[in-house]
N, C-alpha and C positions, 0 to 999 in steps of 0.2 A: 192895546190892552187885551183884545181878543179872548183867548182861553182863560186868562186871569179874571176878566170881567164875567165870563160865563161861570167860572168857579165861585166868584163872589155872589153872583145871582143865585146859584144853587144853595150856597151856605146860608143866605139870608131869607130863604123860603121856609117858612115855619113848618109846612107840611112835610118837609124832608127830615125833620128832627123828631117827629112823634110817630106813634103807631108801630105796627110790625115792620121791621126792616128800617126803622128810622135811625138817625145818628145816635140817639141816646141808647137805644137797644144794642146797636152794634158796638158802641163804646163800652158798654157794660160787659158784653161778651169778650171784647178784646182785653180789657183790664183783668177780668176774671181768669181767663186762660193764661195770660202773661204772668199774673201774680202767683197762681198755683204752680206754674212751671218753675218760676224763680225760687219759690219756697222749697220745692222738692229738690231742685238742683243744689241749693245751698245746704240742705239737710244731708245730701249725699257727698258733695265735694268738699265742703269746708272742714267737717270733722276729720275726714280722711287726710286731707292735705295738711292740716295742723298737726295731726298725730305723726304722720310720716316726717314732716319737717322737724318735729321735736326730737324724734328718735334718730333721724338722719339716715334712715334706711328705706329702700323700696320706693322712693319718690320718683326716680327716673322711669321705672317700669310703669307706675301708675299714670304718670303724665303721658307717656307714649301710648298707653292703651286708650286713655281719654281722648287723645288727639285724633284717634281714628274717627271720632264723631265729626271733626272738622273736615275730614276728607270726603264724607258722605253728604251730599246735598239734602237739606231738610225736606225739600219737595219730594225727593226720591224715597225718603223714609215714609213720608205721608202716603205716597202712592202705594207703597208696599202694604202699609197698614190697611188701606182702603180695599184691598183684595183679600184681607185676612178676616177672621171672625171678629176683629175689633172694629170693623167698619160700622157696626150698629151700636157702638158704645159712646155715642155723642162726641164730646171733645177729648176723649181719652187718647186717640191717636195723635192729635195735635200736641197735647201736653207731653206725651212720651217723646215725640220728636224734638220739641223745644227743650226738654230736660237734657237730652243727649247733646243738643247744640250749646247749652249754657254751661254744662259741667267743665269742659276744657279750660275756658278762661278763669273760672273760679278756682279750679284745682291748681292750675299752673301758677297763677299769681300768689295764691296763699302759700303754696309750697316754697316758691322762690323767695317770698318775703320772710318765711321762717328760716330758711337756710342762709339768707343774707345777713342775719344777725351775727355780729362779730363774735367768734368763738371765745375770744378773750373775755368778753363781757359775761358770757355764760359760765365760763370757768371761774371767774371772780365771784359770781353770784353763788356758785356751788361752794366755793371756798369760804364764803361767809356763813355757810350752814343752811342755805336755802334747800328745800326739798325740790324734787323734780316738778311737782305741781306749782310750787311758788315761783320757780324759774320760768315756767311756762306762762303763768298768769301775770307776773310782775315785771318780767324782762322781755321774753321772746314775743309774746302776743302784742304788747304795746309798740315795740319796735317794728314788727311786721305789719302793723295796722295800715300804713299807707298803701302797701302793695295789695293787701286784702281788699281795701275799698276800691282801688283801681280795677281789680278784677270784677268786683260786684257791679260797679257802674258800667263797665264795658259789657258784661253779660246782660244786664238789665236792658240797656239800650238796644242791643242786638236782638234780644228776645221780642221786645215790643215791635221792632221793625220787621222781624222775620215772621211773626205771628200773622202778618198780613196775607202770606201766601196760603194760609189754611183755607181761604175762600176758594182757591182753585180746585180743591177736592170737596167742595160743598160744605165746609165748616163755616162758623160764624166769625164775627169780628169786623173791624173796619175795612178789611179787604173785600167784603161783600159789596161795599159801596163802589169800589173800584171796578170789580168784575161786572157789576150791574151796568156801570157806565160803558164798559167795553161792549157789552151785549147789545146795548141800545145806541151805540155810536155817539154817546153823549160825552164829549171831551171835557166839558165843564164839570160834570160829575166825577170823572176820572181824576182830574186835577184836584177837585175838592176833597176827594177821599185821600189822595196822596198828602195833601196839606194837613189833614186831620191826623194822619199817622205821624208825620214829621213833628207836628206840634205836641202830640202825646209823648213822643220820644224825648223832645226837649224838656218837657215838664218833668218827666221821670229823672232825666239827668240833673235838672235843677233841684229837685227834691232830694236826691241823693247827695248832691254837693252841700245842701243846707244841713242834712243829717250828719254828714262828715264833720262839719264845723261844730255841731252840737256835741257829738260823742267822741271827738278826737281826744285821745288820751295824752297828747303832748302837753297841754296846759297843766294837767294833774301831775304829770311826771316832773314838769318844771317846778311845781309847788313842792313836791317831795324833795327835789334837789335843793331848793331854796331853804327849806326847813333844816336840811342836813348841814348846809354851809353857813347858816346863820341869818339873822335879820337883814333885810335889805337886798338880798340876792334875788334877781329877777331875770327871766329869759322868756322870750315869746316865739322865737324861730324854731321850727321843728328840728332842723338839722343841728342847730346849736343845742337844743334840748337833748337830742340823742347823744351828742358828744359829751355833754355834762353828766348824763346818766352813766355813760361808760366810765368816766373818770371817777364818779362817786362809788359805783359798784366795785 
């Protein structure tokens, strides 16, 4: 059991969870930085991707520009910020770096989802007299939803995991537990910190999966189709729903 036993011993020691530098404080810092970063990334990437996907222009350029963020390591961005005037701005350098890291998957998946909507469906909706806003809200957005959520889940898990390296430039979060373990040659503490980060990432993934099931527009689309086709019509499969929506529109 070795290092796993040491990690379990560290995690079950109450003193490691409370006070300055305890697990609860580091967890709060980690969640705060990750949450703010994701909120800002969504506010930047999703409106832009949905708009460009709706009008069908400029998306390739926007995606290529955003993908530059993937080519630059987050740690390198943090290191640059730490030698700039932002070094005394608390978690601001970490948040900016994580936003740059989260924007590409959000932007790419949302744009691809919008452009993946069958043009025949859009044209049929316009032929029925729907305005551009109605086509966007009632046709394109629901059908692009699976790809949007995929990008959101991917970005969220990546941000939670990547926020750990902020500790390497003196920032807070669960990464501080890991770096402290390295500094004291405490393998159990290093493994315990890594397990906490992994568990948090899994919890975030699970929460987003649950949210996906709650707000998934496929059931409501199926209900609309059933109402249009008459009593007794039912469908639950998302792909089937999309096909039936296309036929109905």
